[in-house]
DOLUMGU-879476 format. One line per 3 residues: their letters; for each residue x, y, z of N, C-alpha, C. Coordinates in nm, 4 decimals, padded with zeros to 6 digits. Layout:
BEGIN
a> X/Y/Z/X/Y/Z/X/Y/Z  ...;
This chain:
BEGIN
mng> 02.5890/-03.9710/01.6932/02.5179/-03.9988/01.5574/02.4051/-03.8960/01.5267  02.3243/-03.8789/01.6198/02.2243/-03.7810/01.5923/02.2778/-03.6325/01.6035  02.3566/-03.6064/01.6907/02.4377/-03.4637/01.6765/02.4986/-03.4434/01.5127;
eev> 02.5577/-03.5372/01.4776/02.6258/-03.5416/01.3146/02.5184/-03.5064/01.2450  02.4074/-03.5542/01.2124/02.2872/-03.5184/01.1369/02.2511/-03.3800/01.1636  02.2004/-03.3291/01.2613/02.1958/-03.2087/01.2919/02.3057/-03.0789/01.2106;
stt> 02.4169/-03.1245/01.2689/02.5163/-03.0354/01.1917/02.5346/-03.0311/01.0540  02.4983/-03.1660/00.9969/02.4861/-03.1686/00.8443/02.3786/-03.1084/00.7544  02.2749/-03.1258/00.8377/02.1530/-03.0500/00.8005/02.1825/-02.9347/00.8197;
rrn> 02.2281/-02.8490/00.9179/02.2304/-02.7059/00.9458/02.3351/-02.6868/00.8297  02.4608/-02.7449/00.8080/02.5564/-02.7080/00.7214/02.5011/-02.7200/00.5694  02.4150/-02.8148/00.5390/02.3672/-02.7969/00.4012/02.2735/-02.7042/00.3727;
tkr> 02.1757/-02.6456/00.5016/02.1145/-02.5397/00.4832/02.1576/-02.4084/00.5007  02.2649/-02.4083/00.5390/02.3347/-02.2828/00.5045/02.3916/-02.2532/00.4172  02.4532/-02.3806/00.3167/02.4816/-02.3769/00.2078/02.3624/-02.3263/00.0955;
met> 02.2539/-02.3821/00.1360/02.1421/-02.3394/00.0284/02.1410/-02.1833/00.0476  02.1257/-02.1548/00.1457/02.1168/-02.0156/00.1864/02.1974/-01.9275/00.1055  02.3142/-01.9477/00.1094/02.4331/-01.8737/00.0430/02.4139/-01.8984/-00.1127;
vae> 02.3766/-01.9888/-00.1484/02.3773/-02.0523/-00.2833/02.2553/-01.9467/-00.3619  02.1468/-01.9568/-00.2609/02.0239/-01.8721/-00.3037/02.0722/-01.7063/-00.3066  02.1672/-01.6375/-00.2094/02.2029/-01.5083/-00.1910/02.2629/-01.4835/-00.3295;
vmm> 02.3528/-01.5735/-00.3603/02.4604/-01.5387/-00.4727/02.3782/-01.5542/-00.6014  02.2931/-01.6524/-00.6174/02.1582/-01.6582/-00.7443/02.1022/-01.5171/-00.7389  02.0598/-01.4521/-00.6108/01.9893/-01.3497/-00.6197/02.0790/-01.2112/-00.6699;
lik> 02.1876/-01.2059/-00.6075/02.2632/-01.1168/-00.6638/02.3106/-01.1068/-00.8235  02.3300/-01.2349/-00.8740/02.3466/-01.2567/-01.0338/02.2224/-01.1971/-01.0882  02.1007/-01.2265/-01.0429/01.9899/-01.2086/-01.1019/01.9649/-01.0452/-01.1207;
kne> 01.9786/-00.9743/-01.0007/01.9790/-00.8400/-00.9887/02.0890/-00.7637/-01.0704  02.2030/-00.8011/-01.0992/02.3306/-00.7729/-01.1869/02.2749/-00.7952/-01.3113  02.2637/-00.8825/-01.3632/02.1771/-00.9112/-01.4893/02.0799/-00.8351/-01.4987;
ekf> 01.9770/-00.7861/-01.4303/01.8576/-00.6817/-01.4684/01.9433/-00.5476/-01.4887  02.0210/-00.5052/-01.3785/02.0952/-00.3868/-01.4029/02.1770/-00.3706/-01.5285  02.2553/-00.4818/-01.5755/02.3042/-00.4732/-01.7406/02.2332/-00.4457/-01.8059;
dde> 02.0928/-00.5288/-01.8546/02.0049/-00.5128/-01.9176/01.9267/-00.3734/-01.9200  01.9293/-00.3173/-01.7850/01.8803/-00.1822/-01.8136/01.9696/-00.0897/-01.8607  02.1187/-00.0900/-01.8311/02.1942/-00.0145/-01.8888/02.2009/-00.0493/-02.0153;
kkk> 02.2038/-00.1402/-02.1045/02.2111/-00.1832/-02.2370/02.0817/-00.1095/-02.2946  01.9690/-00.1121/-02.2494/01.8477/-00.0783/-02.2881/01.8382/00.0892/-02.3287  01.9228/00.1381/-02.1956/01.9154/00.2824/-02.1894/02.0201/00.3133/-02.3173;
eke> 02.1480/00.2570/-02.3291/02.2589/00.2825/-02.4455/02.1793/00.3064/-02.5617  02.0901/00.1784/-02.5735/02.0431/00.1537/-02.6995/01.9511/00.2839/-02.7377  01.8572/00.3214/-02.6354/01.7497/00.4545/-02.6700/01.8570/00.5584/-02.6916;
kne> 01.9557/00.5780/-02.6180/02.0570/00.7118/-02.6495/02.0827/00.6926/-02.7794  02.1317/00.5860/-02.8559/02.2262/00.5651/-02.9832/02.0686/00.5895/-03.0885  01.9490/00.5667/-03.0348/01.8512/00.5807/-03.1608/01.8000/00.7413/-03.1166;
dpk> 01.8399/00.8094/-03.0418/01.8131/00.9621/-03.0460/01.8115/01.0245/-03.1824  01.7101/01.0776/-03.2428/01.7054/01.1631/-03.3626/01.8174/01.2326/-03.3629  01.8544/01.3359/-03.2816/01.9585/01.4429/-03.2852/02.0993/01.3595/-03.2897;
rmr> 02.1022/01.2727/-03.2222/02.2357/01.1908/-03.1928/02.2547/01.1479/-03.3530  02.1480/01.0970/-03.4262/02.1669/01.0208/-03.5325/02.1901/01.1236/-03.6542  02.1765/01.2359/-03.6359/02.1629/01.3541/-03.7034/02.3173/01.4033/-03.7092;
imr> 02.3578/01.4059/-03.5937/02.5091/01.4494/-03.5637/02.5876/01.3462/-03.6268  02.5688/01.2232/-03.5772/02.6639/01.1391/-03.6333/02.6928/01.1486/-03.7900  02.5232/01.1432/-03.8505/02.5653/01.1607/-03.9966/02.6308/01.2676/-04.0457;
wke> 02.6175/01.3754/-03.9798/02.7111/01.4890/-04.0104/02.8399/01.4804/-04.0080  02.8720/01.4232/-03.9312/03.0339/01.3789/-03.8921/03.0818/01.3115/-03.9968  03.0096/01.1739/-04.0305/03.0476/01.0941/-04.1318/03.0447/01.1745/-04.2614;
ekk> 02.9442/01.2543/-04.2899/02.9508/01.3525/-04.4243/03.0918/01.4714/-04.4255  03.1350/01.4961/-04.3218/03.2177/01.6088/-04.3138/03.3743/01.4948/-04.3234  03.3730/01.3912/-04.2863/03.4903/01.3196/-04.2922/03.5047/01.2820/-04.4564;
krk> 03.3649/01.2591/-04.5209/03.3911/01.1902/-04.6631/03.4217/01.3562/-04.7296  03.3800/01.4404/-04.7302/03.4132/01.5790/-04.7720/03.5380/01.5995/-04.7865  03.6159/01.5759/-04.6361/03.7577/01.6073/-04.6261/03.8303/01.5204/-04.7058;
rqs> 03.7875/01.4177/-04.7043/03.8795/01.2961/-04.7832/03.8910/01.3308/-04.9427  03.7196/01.3882/-04.9770/03.7572/01.4267/-05.1064/03.8221/01.5228/-05.1568  03.8051/01.6232/-05.0617/03.8747/01.7438/-05.0927/04.0316/01.7535/-05.0791;
msi> 04.0999/01.6247/-04.9875/04.2431/01.5922/-04.9994/04.2456/01.5479/-05.1388  04.1887/01.4415/-05.1906/04.2407/01.3933/-05.3081/04.2215/01.4777/-05.4340  04.1625/01.5924/-05.4291/04.1465/01.7054/-05.5224/04.2731/01.7457/-05.5156;
krk> 04.3365/01.8127/-05.3998/04.4437/01.8768/-05.3689/04.5567/01.8090/-05.4421  04.5698/01.6844/-05.3864/04.6763/01.5677/-05.4203/04.6771/01.5755/-05.5787  04.5567/01.5907/-05.6462/04.5685/01.5379/-05.8114/04.5803/01.6944/-05.8749;
kmr> 04.5662/01.8138/-05.7988/04.6009/01.9489/-05.8446/04.7802/01.9745/-05.8339  04.8118/01.8986/-05.7114/04.9685/01.9064/-05.6868/05.0427/01.7987/-05.7691  04.9866/01.7034/-05.8322/05.0437/01.6100/-05.9478/05.0809/01.6741/-06.0480;
gkk> 04.9680/01.7586/-06.1205/04.9711/01.8586/-06.2340/05.0948/01.9428/-06.2322  05.1216/02.0135/-06.0963/05.2430/02.1060/-06.0823/05.3752/02.0486/-06.0735  05.4673/02.1373/-06.1498/05.6036/02.0730/-06.1476/05.6838/02.1575/-06.0421;
kgg> 05.7614/02.0897/-06.0155/05.8605/02.1522/-05.8760/05.9412/02.2309/-05.9662  05.9949/02.3255/-05.9210/06.1616/02.4079/-05.9472/06.0960/02.5514/-05.9877  06.1914/02.6202/-06.0317/06.1658/02.7696/-06.0553/06.1299/02.7883/-06.1757;
dt> 06.1227/02.9225/-06.2458/06.1018/02.9549/-06.3915/06.1859/02.9038/-06.4980  06.1287/02.8422/-06.5790/06.2315/02.8031/-06.7003/06.1935/02.8730/-06.8285;
């Protein structure tokens, strides 16, 4: 009976150690994830990057406007030869 108590205690201690190890790994992983998120946020807030993104958006906008102007011009023209 005394032997069973020792083995149960040892088993419980081992379980507690593994639980503690897993908790430490989870905590490390969360810290790593937080650091990566922080770096990405800083990268996105970089002024040069912001300027480039704004320029790209304006470029897309200009292209859309020019395409709509071209479509309007084409609508005014008639297809066919000289009459």
